[in-house]
LUMPA-750513 format. One record per atom (N, C-alpha, C): residue number from 1; residue in one letter; y, z, x. Coordinates in nm, 3 decimals. Atoms other than C-alpha are relative to their C-alpha. Last residue first. Example, Ala and Ser with C-alpha at 12.3 -4.5 7.8 and 13.67 -1.06 7.14 Angstrom:
# LUMPA-750513
<2; 's'; <-0.119; -0.006; -0.082>>
<2; 's'; <-0.106; 0.714; 1.367>>
<2; 's'; <0.109; 0.073; -0.077>>
<1; 'a'; <-0.119; 0.000; 0.089>>
<1; 'a'; <-0.450; 0.780; 1.230>>
<1; 'a'; <0.120; 0.000; 0.090>>
//
This chain:
# LUMPA-750513
<164; 'g'; <-0.027; -0.139; 0.015>>
<164; 'g'; <12.333; 14.871; 10.417>>
<164; 'g'; <0.022; 0.079; 0.118>>
<163; 'r'; <-0.107; -0.047; 0.089>>
<163; 'r'; <12.167; 14.540; 10.436>>
<163; 'r'; <0.016; 0.150; 0.014>>
<162; 'p'; <0.039; -0.098; 0.103>>
<162; 'p'; <11.964; 14.425; 10.731>>
<162; 'p'; <0.121; 0.046; -0.080>>
<161; 'h'; <-0.122; -0.056; 0.058>>
<161; 'h'; <12.088; 14.109; 10.904>>
<161; 'h'; <-0.037; 0.101; -0.109>>
<160; 'r'; <-0.113; 0.014; -0.093>>
<160; 'r'; <11.820; 13.985; 11.142>>
<160; 'r'; <0.125; 0.070; -0.049>>
<159; 'v'; <0.035; -0.071; -0.123>>
<159; 'v'; <11.525; 14.118; 10.941>>
<159; 'v'; <0.117; -0.004; 0.098>>
<158; 'r'; <-0.008; -0.144; 0.028>>
<158; 'r'; <11.683; 14.017; 10.611>>
<158; 'r'; <-0.031; 0.081; 0.125>>
<157; 's'; <-0.142; -0.034; 0.002>>
<157; 's'; <11.745; 13.665; 10.749>>
<157; 's'; <0.020; 0.148; -0.033>>
<156; 's'; <-0.051; -0.004; -0.137>>
<156; 's'; <11.378; 13.639; 10.849>>
<156; 's'; <0.150; 0.035; 0.002>>
<155; 'r'; <0.059; -0.113; -0.073>>
<155; 'r'; <11.257; 13.735; 10.504>>
<155; 'r'; <0.058; 0.012; 0.140>>
<154; 'e'; <-0.059; -0.122; 0.055>>
<154; 'e'; <11.500; 13.497; 10.331>>
<154; 'e'; <-0.054; 0.124; 0.071>>
<153; 'f'; <-0.140; -0.007; -0.044>>
<153; 'f'; <11.398; 13.213; 10.562>>
<153; 'f'; <0.065; 0.128; -0.049>>
<152; 'e'; <0.004; -0.035; -0.142>>
<152; 'e'; <11.029; 13.285; 10.501>>
<152; 'e'; <0.142; 0.012; 0.056>>
<151; 'e'; <0.039; -0.141; -0.010>>
<151; 'e'; <11.086; 13.287; 10.125>>
<151; 'e'; <-0.002; 0.046; 0.145>>
<150; 'v'; <-0.113; -0.079; 0.047>>
<150; 'v'; <11.276; 12.958; 10.144>>
<150; 'v'; <-0.031; 0.149; 0.011>>
<149; 'a'; <-0.104; 0.008; -0.102>>
<149; 'a'; <11.003; 12.800; 10.355>>
<149; 'a'; <0.121; 0.084; -0.039>>
<148; 'q'; <0.041; -0.084; -0.113>>
<148; 'q'; <10.734; 12.924; 10.117>>
<148; 'q'; <0.105; -0.001; 0.109>>
<147; 't'; <-0.012; -0.140; 0.042>>
<147; 't'; <10.920; 12.776; 9.820>>
<147; 't'; <-0.037; 0.095; 0.113>>
<146; 'l'; <-0.143; -0.031; 0.004>>
<146; 'l'; <10.959; 12.444; 10.000>>
<146; 'l'; <0.022; 0.145; -0.039>>
<145; 'g'; <-0.047; -0.005; -0.139>>
<145; 'g'; <10.590; 12.435; 10.086>>
<145; 'g'; <0.147; 0.036; 0.007>>
<144; 'r'; <0.051; -0.126; -0.058>>
<144; 'r'; <10.497; 12.524; 9.727>>
<144; 'r'; <0.048; 0.015; 0.143>>
<143; 'd'; <-0.077; -0.109; 0.058>>
<143; 'd'; <10.725; 12.244; 9.601>>
<143; 'd'; <-0.046; 0.135; 0.055>>
<142; 'a'; <-0.133; 0.002; -0.062>>
<142; 'a'; <10.570; 11.995; 9.841>>
<142; 'a'; <0.086; 0.114; -0.052>>
<141; 'r'; <0.020; -0.044; -0.139>>
<141; 'r'; <10.219; 12.095; 9.728>>
<141; 'r'; <0.135; 0.004; 0.072>>
<140; 'r'; <0.020; -0.146; 0.003>>
<140; 'r'; <10.329; 12.068; 9.366>>
<140; 'r'; <-0.017; 0.056; 0.140>>
<139; 'e'; <-0.129; -0.062; 0.031>>
<139; 'e'; <10.469; 11.722; 9.429>>
<139; 'e'; <-0.011; 0.151; -0.006>>
<138; 'e'; <-0.087; 0.012; -0.117>>
<138; 'e'; <10.148; 11.613; 9.603>>
<138; 'e'; <0.135; 0.066; -0.025>>
<137; 'r'; <0.048; -0.093; -0.103>>
<137; 'r'; <9.930; 11.748; 9.319>>
<137; 'r'; <0.089; -0.004; 0.124>>
<136; 'v'; <-0.033; -0.135; 0.046>>
<136; 'v'; <10.144; 11.568; 9.059>>
<136; 'v'; <-0.044; 0.102; 0.104>>
<135; 'r'; <-0.145; -0.021; -0.016>>
<135; 'r'; <10.127; 11.243; 9.256>>
<135; 'r'; <0.040; 0.141; -0.042>>
<134; 'q'; <-0.030; -0.016; -0.142>>
<134; 'q'; <9.747; 11.270; 9.289>>
<134; 'q'; <0.149; 0.025; 0.024>>
<133; 'a'; <0.053; -0.130; -0.044>>
<133; 'a'; <9.702; 11.331; 8.917>>
<133; 'a'; <0.033; 0.025; 0.147>>
<132; 't'; <-0.083; -0.110; 0.048>>
<132; 't'; <9.932; 11.041; 8.828>>
<132; 't'; <-0.048; 0.134; 0.052>>
<131; 'g'; <-0.079; -0.059; -0.108>>
<131; 'g'; <9.759; 10.784; 9.047>>
<131; 'g'; <0.084; 0.120; -0.041>>
<130; 'h'; <0.079; -0.028; -0.120>>
<130; 'h'; <9.629; 10.569; 8.763>>
<130; 'h'; <0.092; 0.050; 0.111>>
<129; 'p'; <0.018; 0.113; -0.091>>
<129; 'p'; <9.862; 10.591; 8.463>>
<129; 'p'; <-0.081; 0.043; 0.123>>
<128; 'y'; <-0.096; 0.001; -0.111>>
<128; 'y'; <9.801; 10.882; 8.224>>
<128; 'y'; <-0.025; -0.123; 0.088>>
<127; 'g'; <-0.117; 0.082; 0.028>>
<127; 'g'; <9.626; 10.827; 7.891>>
<127; 'g'; <0.106; -0.002; 0.107>>
<126; 'a'; <-0.094; -0.078; 0.081>>
<126; 'a'; <9.365; 11.104; 7.891>>
<126; 'a'; <0.130; -0.076; -0.028>>
<125; 'k'; <0.058; -0.015; 0.134>>
<125; 'k'; <9.099; 10.859; 8.010>>
<125; 'k'; <0.094; 0.075; -0.093>>
<124; 't'; <-0.017; 0.129; 0.065>>
<124; 't'; <9.329; 10.775; 8.303>>
<124; 't'; <-0.057; 0.003; -0.141>>
<123; 'a'; <-0.142; 0.009; 0.037>>
<123; 'a'; <9.346; 11.143; 8.397>>
<123; 'a'; <0.027; -0.131; -0.073>>
<122; 'r'; <-0.021; -0.090; 0.113>>
<122; 'r'; <8.965; 11.163; 8.388>>
<122; 'r'; <0.145; -0.005; -0.048>>
<121; 'r'; <0.064; 0.062; 0.116>>
<121; 'r'; <8.940; 10.854; 8.609>>
<121; 'r'; <0.018; 0.088; -0.124>>
<120; 'e'; <-0.090; 0.106; 0.047>>
<120; 'e'; <9.193; 11.003; 8.851>>
<120; 'e'; <-0.058; -0.069; -0.123>>
<119; 't'; <-0.111; -0.064; 0.072>>
<119; 't'; <8.980; 11.317; 8.870>>
<119; 't'; <0.100; -0.104; -0.049>>
<118; 'a'; <0.048; -0.058; 0.126>>
<118; 'a'; <8.667; 11.118; 8.950>>
<118; 'a'; <0.114; 0.064; -0.078>>
<117; 'e'; <0.022; 0.109; 0.095>>
<117; 'e'; <8.845; 10.905; 9.211>>
<117; 'e'; <-0.044; 0.053; -0.136>>
<116; 'y'; <-0.130; 0.052; 0.043>>
<116; 'y'; <8.979; 11.213; 9.386>>
<116; 'y'; <-0.015; -0.111; -0.102>>
<115; 'l'; <-0.076; -0.100; 0.074>>
<115; 'l'; <8.640; 11.386; 9.399>>
<115; 'l'; <0.131; -0.057; -0.054>>
<114; 'f'; <-0.080; 0.076; 0.096>>
<114; 'f'; <8.440; 11.080; 9.509>>
<114; 'f'; <0.086; 0.092; -0.089>>
<113; 'v'; <-0.052; 0.115; -0.073>>
<113; 'v'; <8.298; 11.242; 9.822>>
<113; 'v'; <0.095; -0.079; -0.090>>
<112; 'y'; <-0.121; -0.043; -0.070>>
<112; 'y'; <8.271; 11.564; 9.621>>
<112; 'y'; <0.057; -0.110; 0.088>>
<111; 's'; <-0.108; -0.011; 0.098>>
<111; 's'; <8.030; 11.392; 9.382>>
<111; 's'; <0.128; 0.046; 0.066>>
<110; 'y'; <-0.048; 0.132; 0.039>>
<110; 'y'; <7.814; 11.279; 9.671>>
<110; 'y'; <0.116; 0.010; -0.098>>
<109; 'm'; <-0.073; 0.057; -0.115>>
<109; 'm'; <7.794; 11.633; 9.809>>
<109; 'm'; <0.054; -0.138; -0.034>>
<108; 'l'; <-0.131; -0.065; -0.007>>
<108; 'l'; <7.706; 11.768; 9.464>>
<108; 'l'; <0.081; -0.054; 0.118>>
<107; 'g'; <-0.084; 0.049; 0.109>>
<107; 'g'; <7.425; 11.514; 9.427>>
<107; 'g'; <0.140; 0.060; 0.003>>
<106; 'i'; <-0.037; 0.138; -0.035>>
<106; 'i'; <7.284; 11.599; 9.769>>
<106; 'i'; <0.091; -0.059; -0.108>>
<105; 'm'; <-0.097; -0.007; -0.110>>
<105; 'm'; <7.296; 11.969; 9.684>>
<105; 'm'; <0.045; -0.140; 0.042>>
<104; 's'; <-0.129; -0.041; 0.055>>
<104; 's'; <7.128; 11.906; 9.349>>
<104; 's'; <0.107; 0.006; 0.109>>
<103; 'g'; <-0.058; 0.114; 0.071>>
<103; 'g'; <6.846; 11.711; 9.510>>
<103; 'g'; <0.137; 0.031; -0.056>>
<102; 'g'; <-0.035; 0.104; -0.099>>
<102; 'g'; <6.783; 11.993; 9.755>>
<102; 'g'; <0.064; -0.121; -0.065>>
<101; 'v'; <-0.116; -0.048; -0.076>>
<101; 'v'; <6.800; 12.261; 9.482>>
<101; 'v'; <0.045; -0.105; 0.102>>
<100; 'v'; <-0.117; 0.007; 0.088>>
<100; 'v'; <6.567; 12.060; 9.256>>
<100; 'v'; <0.125; 0.046; 0.074>>
<99; 'a'; <-0.028; 0.142; 0.026>>
<99; 'a'; <6.315; 12.000; 9.534>>
<99; 'a'; <0.125; -0.014; -0.086>>
<98; 'm'; <-0.062; 0.057; -0.121>>
<98; 'm'; <6.337; 12.363; 9.649>>
<98; 'm'; <0.035; -0.148; -0.019>>
<97; 'v'; <-0.134; -0.056; -0.014>>
<97; 'v'; <6.275; 12.489; 9.294>>
<97; 'v'; <0.070; -0.062; 0.121>>
<96; 'r'; <-0.084; 0.055; 0.106>>
<96; 'r'; <5.978; 12.255; 9.242>>
<96; 'r'; <0.144; 0.047; 0.014>>
<95; 'v'; <-0.024; 0.140; -0.034>>
<95; 'v'; <5.827; 12.346; 9.579>>
<95; 'v'; <0.092; -0.064; -0.104>>
<94; 'w'; <-0.094; 0.005; -0.111>>
<94; 'w'; <5.871; 12.719; 9.514>>
<94; 'w'; <0.031; -0.144; 0.041>>
<93; 'l'; <-0.137; -0.029; 0.042>>
<93; 'l'; <5.711; 12.686; 9.171>>
<93; 'l'; <0.099; -0.013; 0.115>>
<92; 'p'; <-0.037; -0.142; -0.008>>
<92; 'p'; <5.395; 12.523; 9.303>>
<92; 'p'; <0.148; 0.019; -0.034>>
<91; 'g'; <0.003; -0.062; -0.132>>
<91; 'g'; <5.327; 12.170; 9.182>>
<91; 'g'; <0.040; 0.146; -0.004>>
<90; 'p'; <0.124; -0.067; -0.038>>
<90; 'p'; <5.403; 11.951; 8.883>>
<90; 'p'; <0.013; 0.063; 0.140>>
<89; 'l'; <0.062; 0.054; -0.122>>
<89; 'l'; <5.759; 11.883; 8.765>>
<89; 'l'; <-0.130; 0.074; 0.032>>
<88; 'l'; <0.089; 0.114; 0.020>>
<88; 'l'; <5.829; 11.971; 8.402>>
<88; 'l'; <-0.068; -0.054; 0.126>>
<87; 'v'; <0.107; -0.026; 0.096>>
<87; 'v'; <5.975; 12.324; 8.418>>
<87; 'v'; <-0.102; -0.114; -0.003>>
<86; 'i'; <0.080; -0.111; -0.052>>
<86; 'i'; <6.178; 12.281; 8.735>>
<86; 'i'; <-0.118; 0.027; -0.093>>
<85; 'l'; <0.082; 0.048; -0.112>>
<85; 'l'; <6.295; 11.941; 8.614>>
<85; 'l'; <-0.089; 0.110; 0.056>>
<84; 'v'; <0.106; 0.083; 0.055>>
<84; 'v'; <6.411; 12.081; 8.279>>
<84; 'v'; <-0.091; -0.050; 0.112>>
<83; 'a'; <0.095; -0.089; 0.069>>
<83; 'a'; <6.606; 12.359; 8.452>>
<83; 'a'; <-0.118; -0.080; -0.057>>
<82; 'a'; <0.078; -0.073; -0.102>>
<82; 'a'; <6.768; 12.112; 8.692>>
<82; 'a'; <-0.104; 0.089; -0.065>>
<81; 'v'; <0.094; 0.097; -0.057>>
<81; 'v'; <6.876; 11.887; 8.404>>
<81; 'v'; <-0.089; 0.068; 0.103>>
<80; 'p'; <0.106; 0.030; 0.098>>
<80; 'p'; <7.031; 12.183; 8.222>>
<80; 'p'; <-0.105; -0.098; 0.053>>
<79; 'v'; <0.089; -0.113; 0.028>>
<79; 'v'; <7.207; 12.305; 8.540>>
<79; 'v'; <-0.105; -0.033; -0.107>>
<78; 'l'; <0.117; -0.009; -0.087>>
<78; 'l'; <7.352; 11.971; 8.654>>
<78; 'l'; <-0.101; 0.106; -0.043>>
<77; 'q'; <0.088; 0.115; 0.019>>
<77; 'q'; <7.601; 11.876; 8.385>>
<77; 'q'; <-0.134; 0.020; 0.070>>
<76; 't'; <0.029; 0.006; 0.143>>
<76; 't'; <7.765; 12.217; 8.364>>
<76; 't'; <-0.092; -0.117; -0.031>>
<75; 'l'; <0.111; -0.093; 0.023>>
<75; 'l'; <7.736; 12.239; 8.743>>
<75; 'l'; <-0.039; 0.004; -0.147>>
<74; 'l'; <0.124; 0.056; -0.056>>
<74; 'l'; <7.950; 11.927; 8.774>>
<74; 'l'; <-0.120; 0.089; -0.028>>
<73; 'r'; <0.042; 0.112; 0.087>>
<73; 'r'; <8.217; 12.057; 8.536>>
<73; 'r'; <-0.130; -0.060; 0.050>>
<72; 'a'; <0.049; -0.058; 0.126>>
<72; 'a'; <8.229; 12.388; 8.727>>
<72; 'a'; <-0.046; -0.109; -0.096>>
<71; 'l'; <0.133; -0.055; -0.025>>
<71; 'l'; <8.257; 12.199; 9.057>>
<71; 'l'; <-0.059; 0.060; -0.127>>
<70; 'h'; <0.088; 0.117; -0.011>>
<70; 'h'; <8.554; 12.001; 8.923>>
<70; 'h'; <-0.145; 0.046; 0.021>>
<69; 'r'; <0.021; 0.044; 0.138>>
<69; 'r'; <8.716; 12.329; 8.818>>
<69; 'r'; <-0.092; -0.123; -0.003>>
<68; 'i'; <0.096; -0.095; 0.057>>
<68; 'i'; <8.667; 12.453; 9.172>>
<68; 'i'; <-0.031; -0.036; -0.144>>
<67; 'p'; <0.133; 0.031; -0.053>>
<67; 'p'; <8.835; 12.137; 9.306>>
<67; 'p'; <-0.108; 0.095; -0.054>>
<66; 'w'; <0.065; 0.118; 0.055>>
<66; 'w'; <9.123; 12.184; 9.057>>
<66; 'w'; <-0.133; -0.035; 0.065>>
<65; 't'; <0.145; -0.016; -0.005>>
<65; 't'; <9.202; 12.544; 9.155>>
<65; 't'; <-0.075; -0.125; -0.046>>
<64; 'r'; <0.041; -0.047; -0.132>>
<64; 'r'; <9.572; 12.493; 9.242>>
<64; 'r'; <-0.153; 0.006; 0.015>>
<63; 'c'; <-0.040; -0.136; -0.037>>
<63; 'c'; <9.636; 12.294; 8.928>>
<63; 'c'; <-0.062; 0.039; 0.134>>
<62; 't'; <-0.104; -0.010; -0.103>>
<62; 't'; <9.607; 11.916; 8.919>>
<62; 't'; <0.038; 0.141; 0.040>>
<61; 'l'; <0.022; 0.089; -0.114>>
<61; 'l'; <9.301; 11.805; 8.723>>
<61; 'l'; <0.098; 0.020; 0.114>>
<60; 'd'; <0.135; -0.022; -0.053>>
<60; 'd'; <9.287; 12.090; 8.471>>
<60; 'd'; <-0.022; -0.080; 0.128>>
<59; 'h'; <0.002; -0.134; -0.059>>
<59; 'h'; <9.665; 12.077; 8.415>>
<59; 'h'; <-0.134; 0.024; 0.069>>
<58; 'l'; <-0.078; 0.012; -0.123>>
<58; 'l'; <9.644; 11.702; 8.355>>
<58; 'l'; <0.005; 0.134; 0.074>>
<57; 'v'; <0.080; 0.080; -0.093>>
<57; 'v'; <9.363; 11.760; 8.106>>
<57; 'v'; <0.075; -0.015; 0.132>>
<56; 'w'; <0.100; -0.089; -0.059>>
<56; 'w'; <9.564; 12.041; 7.944>>
<56; 'w'; <-0.087; -0.076; 0.101>>
<55; 'e'; <-0.067; -0.082; -0.102>>
<55; 'e'; <9.859; 11.806; 7.892>>
<55; 'e'; <-0.100; 0.093; 0.068>>
<54; 'r'; <-0.041; 0.084; -0.114>>
<54; 'r'; <9.638; 11.552; 7.713>>
<54; 'r'; <0.064; 0.083; 0.112>>
<53; 'y'; <0.040; -0.072; -0.121>>
<53; 'y'; <9.474; 11.810; 7.487>>
<53; 'y'; <0.042; -0.073; 0.127>>
<52; 'r'; <-0.071; -0.129; -0.003>>
<52; 'r'; <9.659; 11.688; 7.173>>
<52; 'r'; <-0.037; 0.084; 0.123>>
<51; 'a'; <-0.131; 0.010; -0.066>>
<51; 'a'; <9.541; 11.333; 7.255>>
<51; 'a'; <0.073; 0.134; 0.007>>
<50; 'p'; <-0.109; 0.053; 0.083>>
<50; 'p'; <9.180; 11.412; 7.163>>
<50; 'p'; <0.135; 0.009; 0.072>>
<49; 'l'; <-0.055; -0.098; 0.093>>
<49; 'l'; <8.939; 11.474; 7.453>>
<49; 'l'; <0.106; -0.066; -0.087>>
<48; 'r'; <-0.146; 0.005; 0.012>>
<48; 'r'; <8.736; 11.198; 7.616>>
<48; 'r'; <0.045; 0.101; -0.104>>
<47; 'g'; <-0.060; 0.046; 0.125>>
<47; 'g'; <8.378; 11.275; 7.713>>
<47; 'g'; <0.152; 0.004; 0.004>>
<46; 'g'; <-0.066; 0.130; -0.013>>
<46; 'g'; <8.257; 11.296; 8.071>>
<46; 'g'; <0.064; -0.052; -0.125>>
<45; 'v'; <0.102; 0.103; -0.020>>
<45; 'v'; <7.999; 11.576; 8.059>>
<45; 'v'; <0.059; -0.140; -0.002>>
<44; 'a'; <0.072; -0.024; -0.125>>
<44; 'a'; <8.267; 11.838; 8.118>>
<44; 'a'; <-0.107; -0.105; 0.026>>
<43; 'y'; <-0.085; 0.043; -0.112>>
<43; 'y'; <8.488; 11.694; 7.842>>
<43; 'y'; <-0.074; 0.012; 0.132>>
<42; 'w'; <-0.009; 0.146; 0.014>>
<42; 'w'; <8.209; 11.734; 7.584>>
<42; 'w'; <0.082; -0.060; 0.116>>
<41; 'l'; <0.131; 0.053; -0.042>>
<41; 'l'; <8.147; 12.085; 7.713>>
<41; 'l'; <-0.002; -0.152; -0.008>>
<40; 'w'; <0.004; -0.008; -0.146>>
<40; 'w'; <8.522; 12.156; 7.685>>
<40; 'w'; <-0.133; -0.052; 0.052>>
<39; 'r'; <-0.078; 0.112; -0.053>>
<39; 'r'; <8.519; 12.026; 7.326>>
<39; 'r'; <-0.001; 0.001; 0.152>>
<38; 'f'; <0.077; 0.123; 0.024>>
<38; 'f'; <8.235; 12.264; 7.246>>
<38; 'f'; <0.075; -0.124; 0.050>>
<37; 'p'; <0.120; 0.013; -0.085>>
<37; 'p'; <8.403; 12.561; 7.416>>
<37; 'p'; <-0.076; -0.131; -0.021>>
<36; 'g'; <0.102; -0.101; 0.027>>
<36; 'g'; <8.746; 12.512; 7.257>>
<36; 'g'; <-0.125; -0.026; 0.083>>
<35; 'p'; <0.107; 0.035; 0.094>>
<35; 'p'; <9.011; 12.294; 7.417>>
<35; 'p'; <-0.097; 0.116; -0.020>>
<34; 'r'; <0.131; 0.003; -0.063>>
<34; 'r'; <9.319; 12.455; 7.576>>
<34; 'r'; <-0.107; -0.039; -0.103>>
<33; 'r'; <0.104; -0.036; 0.097>>
<33; 'r'; <9.670; 12.380; 7.453>>
<33; 'r'; <-0.137; -0.024; 0.061>>
<32; 'p'; <0.045; 0.105; 0.091>>
<32; 'p'; <9.900; 12.363; 7.753>>
<32; 'p'; <-0.108; 0.052; -0.094>>
<31; 's'; <0.128; 0.055; -0.042>>
<31; 's'; <10.065; 12.672; 7.899>>
<31; 's'; <-0.045; -0.105; -0.101>>
<30; 'a'; <0.054; -0.076; -0.112>>
<30; 'a'; <10.413; 12.825; 7.898>>
<30; 'a'; <-0.133; -0.056; 0.048>>
<29; 'p'; <0.072; -0.121; 0.038>>
<29; 'p'; <10.567; 12.558; 7.674>>
<29; 'p'; <-0.066; 0.063; 0.122>>
<28; 'l'; <0.137; 0.021; 0.044>>
<28; 'l'; <10.809; 12.316; 7.839>>
<28; 'l'; <-0.063; 0.130; -0.045>>
<27; 'a'; <-0.007; 0.074; 0.125>>
<27; 'a'; <11.186; 12.293; 7.886>>
<27; 'a'; <-0.139; -0.016; -0.062>>
<26; 'd'; <-0.059; -0.085; 0.102>>
<26; 'd'; <11.189; 12.568; 8.149>>
<26; 'd'; <0.010; -0.070; -0.135>>
<25; 'p'; <0.093; -0.093; 0.062>>
<25; 'p'; <10.938; 12.378; 8.362>>
<25; 'p'; <0.061; 0.082; -0.113>>
<24; 'k'; <-0.047; -0.138; -0.018>>
<24; 'k'; <11.164; 12.079; 8.429>>
<24; 'k'; <-0.091; 0.098; -0.073>>
<23; 's'; <-0.118; -0.028; 0.079>>
<23; 's'; <10.967; 11.756; 8.446>>
<23; 's'; <0.037; 0.146; 0.018>>
<22; 'm'; <-0.022; -0.141; 0.032>>
<22; 'm'; <10.719; 11.610; 8.688>>
<22; 'm'; <0.126; 0.014; -0.084>>
<21; 'v'; <0.125; -0.075; 0.008>>
<21; 'v'; <10.581; 11.257; 8.706>>
<21; 'v'; <0.023; 0.142; -0.045>>
<20; 's'; <-0.007; -0.115; -0.089>>
<20; 's'; <10.882; 11.045; 8.624>>
<20; 's'; <-0.123; 0.087; -0.019>>
<19; 's'; <0.074; 0.024; -0.124>>
<19; 's'; <10.777; 10.721; 8.456>>
<19; 's'; <0.007; 0.116; 0.098>>
<18; 'e'; <-0.061; 0.105; -0.079>>
<18; 'e'; <10.878; 10.836; 8.108>>
<18; 'e'; <-0.075; -0.012; 0.130>>
<17; 'e'; <0.041; 0.131; 0.048>>
<17; 'e'; <10.645; 11.029; 7.877>>
<17; 'e'; <0.065; -0.114; 0.077>>
<16; 'n'; <-0.074; 0.044; 0.118>>
<16; 'n'; <10.677; 11.352; 8.070>>
<16; 'n'; <-0.037; -0.144; -0.033>>
<15; 'v'; <-0.050; 0.134; -0.022>>
<15; 'v'; <10.404; 11.484; 8.294>>
<15; 'v'; <0.075; -0.041; -0.124>>
<14; 'r'; <0.056; 0.102; 0.088>>
<14; 'r'; <10.365; 11.858; 8.269>>
<14; 'r'; <0.057; -0.135; 0.043>>
<13; 'a'; <-0.075; 0.124; 0.019>>
<13; 'a'; <10.421; 12.143; 8.510>>
<13; 'a'; <-0.073; -0.094; -0.094>>
<12; 'e'; <-0.079; -0.002; 0.122>>
<12; 'e'; <10.278; 12.495; 8.466>>
<12; 'e'; <0.070; -0.131; -0.029>>
<11; 'c'; <0.060; 0.095; 0.094>>
<11; 'c'; <9.992; 12.470; 8.713>>
<11; 'c'; <0.082; -0.016; -0.126>>
<10; 'g'; <0.138; -0.024; 0.044>>
<10; 'g'; <10.165; 12.634; 9.007>>
<10; 'g'; <-0.050; -0.109; -0.091>>
<9; 'a'; <0.089; -0.074; -0.089>>
<9; 'a'; <10.541; 12.586; 9.028>>
<9; 'a'; <-0.137; 0.012; -0.063>>
<8; 'a'; <0.059; -0.120; 0.060>>
<8; 'a'; <10.734; 12.317; 8.845>>
<8; 'a'; <-0.096; 0.064; 0.097>>
<7; 'l'; <0.145; 0.006; 0.001>>
<7; 'l'; <10.953; 12.081; 9.040>>
<7; 'l'; <-0.056; 0.129; -0.056>>
<6; 'e'; <0.048; 0.044; 0.130>>
<6; 'e'; <11.316; 12.080; 8.937>>
<6; 'e'; <-0.152; -0.003; -0.008>>
<5; 'g'; <-0.016; -0.107; 0.097>>
<5; 'g'; <11.430; 12.291; 9.231>>
<5; 'g'; <-0.052; -0.036; -0.138>>
<4; 'p'; <0.104; -0.102; -0.015>>
<4; 'p'; <11.285; 12.033; 9.470>>
<4; 'p'; <0.010; 0.113; -0.101>>
<3; 'a'; <-0.036; -0.094; -0.105>>
<3; 'a'; <11.512; 11.760; 9.328>>
<3; 'a'; <-0.105; 0.109; 0.009>>
<2; 'p'; <-0.075; -0.119; 0.038>>
<2; 'p'; <11.339; 11.500; 9.118>>
<2; 'p'; <0.032; 0.087; 0.119>>
<1; 'm'; <0.077; -0.119; -0.037>>
<1; 'm'; <11.242; 11.163; 9.264>>
<1; 'm'; <0.082; 0.123; -0.037>>
//
């Protein structure tokens, strides 16, 4: 297990090719290569990205906003289907809209029940061992907690021992 100082902050960490999950942030590029809009759409509907986007996939699945990113991928799949259903279903417009909204809400709730499994599946598709995304998130959470504790200690020590 790496020392807390070796853990990368935020979404900047990468998984190295050995079994260790996190690596030193100063030895890595500032941000992973991001897919273009068409590749991202393919990824959002469940497609596999080329190997050069492997680090970005891990970033997408483990950064601080990963549940919101998951929601964006879900809505990308849901909105076109919802629009088609609203147009094709018979009945008054308000009934069609409410039916689609209700069905969409149920679908989104089910997808959030399987949030961790879905992200692990995406990480596995990118070539990472099962459990990698969860380990990276846990290490980042521990690193953030350690950073907050250090900042709190420094703040409290300045209050007790003011300089000058």
